[in-house]
N, C-alpha and C positions, 0 to 999 in steps of 0.2 A: 320897297324892302318886298322881296317876294317871299310866299310859304307856302309850299308843295309838296302835299305827299305823295313819294315815288314808286312806294312801294306795289302797289297795286297794279302797275305799269311794266313790274322788273322782268318779271317772271315770261311776260309775251315779247320781250326783246331779244331773248336768248338764241331763236334759233334763228340762224343765218340762211337758211335754205330756203326750197318753196314751201311757199302757203299753203299752197295744194295738194295732200296727200296724194300719193299716185296708187291708181284704184285700178281696176280691168272694170268694176262698176261703169255700166251708161250714165252721165250726168243728166238728172232730172232739172229742167230747165227752172223749174220754181224754186227748186230745191238750191242750185247755185245762184239765184237772185237773192237770197236769203242768208246766204254765205258771204255774196259777193257786197250785200248793205252792211251785215255785222263786220267784213273785213275792212269798209271804207269809214266805218265810226273808229278802232284801232288804230288803222293809219292814222286818223286826224287826232285823236288822243295822244300817241306815242308823240307826233309833230310836236302840240300843242305844250307837252312836258318839256322834250326837246327844246323847243325857243323859250321860254320862260326860263330855265336854268340857264339857256345859254345868253339871253341877253342878261340875269342878275349876274352871270361871269364876267362877261364883256364889263357894265359897269363897275363892280367892285373891283378888277386888274386897273382901271383907268382913275379912280379913287386911290389905288395902291401908288400908281401913279405920282398922281399929283403931291400925294404926303409924300413921296421922298425926295421929287425933285426940289420940291419946298425945303425939306430938311436939309439936302447937300446944295443945291446952288453951283457955287463956282469951288466947292471946297472938295477939290476931288478925293485929295487923302483922306481926307475925315470918311468922303463916301465910301471909300472900301473898305473900310474897316466897320462901317453903321451897316453897308448891305451883308457882309458877312453875319454881323450880330443877329440880323432881322432876318437872312435864311434858316440860320441854325435854329430859333425860336419858334419860325414858322414852321419849319418842318417835323417837327419834334411835335407841334400842340395839333396841324391842319394836315400834314403828311407830304410827299416828295414833290409838289408842284411848285415849290417854293425855291427853288435853285439863285445860286445869286445871278447868275445868266438869266433866267426868268424875270426875276426884280427888274434887271436891267433892261430888259424888254418891255417891261411895262410900266417903267421910267420912259424909255422912249416913247411909246404908246400915247401917252399925255402929250407928249414932246410934240409930235405930228400932229394929233387931234386936240388941239387945248380948248378947242368947244364942244363940252359934253354934248349939248343940242345938236352938232351935226355929225353924231354916232348913227348908224342905222341901224333899228331893230332886227333887221333880216339877215344881217351877218355875223358869221361865230368871228370869236377867236384867230382863226386860223387863216380866215378871211384879214382880217387888220394887220398878221403878222407878214404877210404876203404884199399887202398895200404899203406896209411901212418901207419896205425897201424899195419903192418908189421914189425920186427925191424932188422931181419934176411938177410943181403943184399942178397945173391945170391938166397933166395927165393922171396924175392919181385920184383929183376930182370925179375924171371922166370914167374912171374904172371902178371906183367907190359907187356912184351912180346908177353905172351901166350894170355892173354887179346887183346891184340890192331890187330895181327894177325889172331887171330878167330874169331872178333867183337862179343866177349861178352856183353850183359847186364852187369849193374852195380850189378843185382839180381843175374846175372850166377856167378860174379866175386866171391859174398861172398857166394855163394852155393859151390864154388870149394876150396875156403878159410876153410871153418867152418868144411869139407870133408875131408881136409889135402889130397887134391888134389895131390900137391908136394911131399908129403913125398910118398903117396901111389905109384904116378908114378917110386920114385927112389926104392922102393921096391919089384916092379915089373920086372917078368925076362920080355926077350926083346920080344919075341913070343905073351905077353899080355900085351903091352903096349898100342899098338893099342884101344883095347878092352875098359881101362879105360880110353882114349882117347875120344871115342864116348859116354862114358854112359851118357854124359850129355844133351845130345840129347832128352834122352829117358826121364831124369827126371827136365830137362828145358829147351824146347824147342825154338828157338829162335822167337819172336815175332815183331812186329812191332815197330820202335823206338819209345821212348816218345818225344812226338811233345812241341814245344815251350809254348804252352798256359797249360801242364800239366806238366813240369817241375817247381819245387817251388823255384829250385836255379837259374834259367833261368831267371823265374818272378822276384826274387829280385833282378837279376843282370840288368834287363829294368826298374825296376821300374814298372812294369804293378800287377794291381790286379788279386788275384788267382780267377780261377772260382771254387765255392766252388758245385756246383751243381753236378761237376762229382761225388763227394762221395754220394749223394742222388739218391734214387729212387723217383718216382714220389710219392707212397705211405710215404716214409722217409718226405717227402720235407711239404707235407699237414701234418701230425703229428706231424712233429717239431714245425711246423707254429703254431699249435693250443696248444700244449704244453706251447712256448711260454707267449702266451696270457693268459692263466689261470693261470700260477705260478705270471705273472703278474699281474695278477687282485684279487691274492688272499688277496694283501695286505699289506702283513706281511713280509715287508722289502727288496724284490726283488729285484735288479736291473741288468738288462741285460747287460753284458760283450762282449758275442760275442758267431757267431755262428758257426760250423767245424771250432774252433781255431787248426790252425796248431801247434804241438809241435815236433820239429827235437832235435832228440839223435844220434849223431856220424853216423848224412848222412839216419837215418830213419827217413819218416815222418810217424805221426800221428794223427787224424781230432779227437777232441772232439765235439760233435753233441752241444750241448749249454753249455756255460757259465753264472754264473749268480754272483751275489756280495749281501749277505743278512748282512745290515747294521745294523741290530738289534742283529744280531747272530756275524757280524764280522767277516766273514767268506765267502769263494767261496764254488761257489757246483756246480760241475760239472755233466752233464748229458748225457750218453747214452744211444741210441737207437735200439734195434734190432727188426724187423722186423719178423727174424725167431725164430727158435729152438734155446733155451738159452744154450749157451755151458760153462764148466770150464772155457775155455779159455776168454770168454767173461769177465766172472766175474775177473777173475786177469788181464785184463786189465782196469776196473774201479779202482781196486786196484794202478796200476801201473799211472793211471792218478792223484788218491789223492796223489800218495806218491812223483808225480813229481811238483804237487803245492804247497805242504806242503815243497820243496825243493828248488823251483827254481820261485816262483810265489809269494806268498802269502809274507804279509812285517812284521815287526818285532810288535807286537800288537795284529795282526790280529790272531784269533781262525784258528784247524784244517780245514783245506777243509773237506768236504763230498761232498761224489759220490749217485748217483743217478743210477741206471743202470733198464731200461723200458725196455719190453719185449713183441712185440706185437704179436704175434703168435695164427694163429688163435686155433689153441686147448687150448692153455696154455696163458691168458695174464697174467703179473707180473709185482711188481716194489721191488724195494730192494734198502735200502739206505746202503752203505758201508763208514767207517770210517776206519783209522787204528785201530789194534786189543785194544791197549791201551788207543783209546779214546771212547769205548764201553757207557761207563759212562757217557760221557759227551752228547752225543746222547741222551741218555734216559733221563736225568735230565734237559736239555736245548735245545738242539734243537728242541726237539720234540714238546716245545711248540710256536714255531712257524712254522712247516710246516705241510704241508697235512699228514696224516697217508700211510701209502705203500696203505692201500684198499680203499683209495680216490683217488689217482695216477689211482690206476687198474684199477677201476670204469670209471675216465674219459679216460684213456687210450682206455678202450674195447668202451665205448661210440662213441667217437671218430673216431676211426675205422672202425665202423660200418656204420657211415655218408658220411664217405670219400669214402669206395668202395662202398658204395652204390653208389655216386655220380658220381665217374670213371665206374661202369659200365652203368650209365644212358649215361654219356657222350661217352664212347664206341659205345652204340645203335644207337645213334644221327649219328654218324660218319656212320655206316654202314648205 
C-alpha cells in the first residue's frame, strides 16, 4: 500500500514552459551550477512522485480487473448489469475514471497479465493499454521487456509497435540489429517524463481536475473566451457544455476546444480553433469529433452533431461548418436557420483576433 503527500510538488508541476527564466544578464557559471543542482533534485522528486502513484494505480487496476473477472466469469448478461452498477457507484465516490469501458479495460488487463509478478513497475497504465492490443504472446513479451529496459515513453512504444519494430528486428541480419535498435533516438528522442498534473489517467485516479490551460496558448485562450461569449449572446438556443472537452480513444487523448448543445436544433455543436494555417489533418480532425459525438455522446432523439472549424491565421481567417456527408441537406435546410453564417463567424473571429493581438502587444510594451 502506498501513501504519499503530493501537495508540496503540485505547485512546481504547473508550469509547462522552460525552467530557465529569460534574462539578458550574463549567466554566472557558479550560479548556474547551483540552479542545475536544485533542478536535478526537483526533477528526481517529481519522477519519484509520478512513479509511486503510477505503480499504485496499475496495481489497483489489476486487482479491480481480477475481482471483476472472478465475479463475472462466463455470465455475460450478468456482467453487463454488474459493470453498470459498479461504474455508477465508483464514479459517484471516486470520480470519472470508472466508466464501463474503463472497467472492461481493467478486466482485460487482468486477463492478459494474470500474473501480477510479471508486471513491470517502470510501465504506466498507458503502456499497458497499448500492450494489451498485441495478441501474439512472444511479440507482446518482447515489447514489454524492451519498453521497460529502454525506458520508452508510451509514445515511443506506440511508434515501435506501428513501425513493426519486432518484425524488422527479427528479419535483420546480426550486424544490422544495433542500427535498427538505435533508430528510435533519431525519430523519437527521449523527453522529460509526463508529470502528475499532465497525465489524464493519473488525474482521474487521484480525482484531480485537469488543467486545461496546457492545451491553449494565450491567444487561443482569449479567442475561445470571446467565441464562447459571442455564441451565447446570439440567443438562438446555444447552451454551453464544455471547454477543452477531453475524449479518450484506445489510450489516445484529444481535446475539443468548445462544446455546445443547441436546444432548438436538438444537437451538439463542437468547435475546433486553429491559430495557424489550416491543414487537411485539421479538417479531418473536426470530422472525427463529429463522428465521435454521433457515435458516443448524442442521445436517442438528438439530431446529428454539427462541427465548426475556425482558423485564425493572420493571412487567412476562415470558418467552416462540418457535418457527416449524408447530413449536408439537414445543414442547409434546418441548421442554418439558427446559426451564424460562415462569413459572420469569420468576421467575428477576425475582429476579435485584431483586438486581442493589439491588447497583448500593449501589455508586452507595458512590461518592457
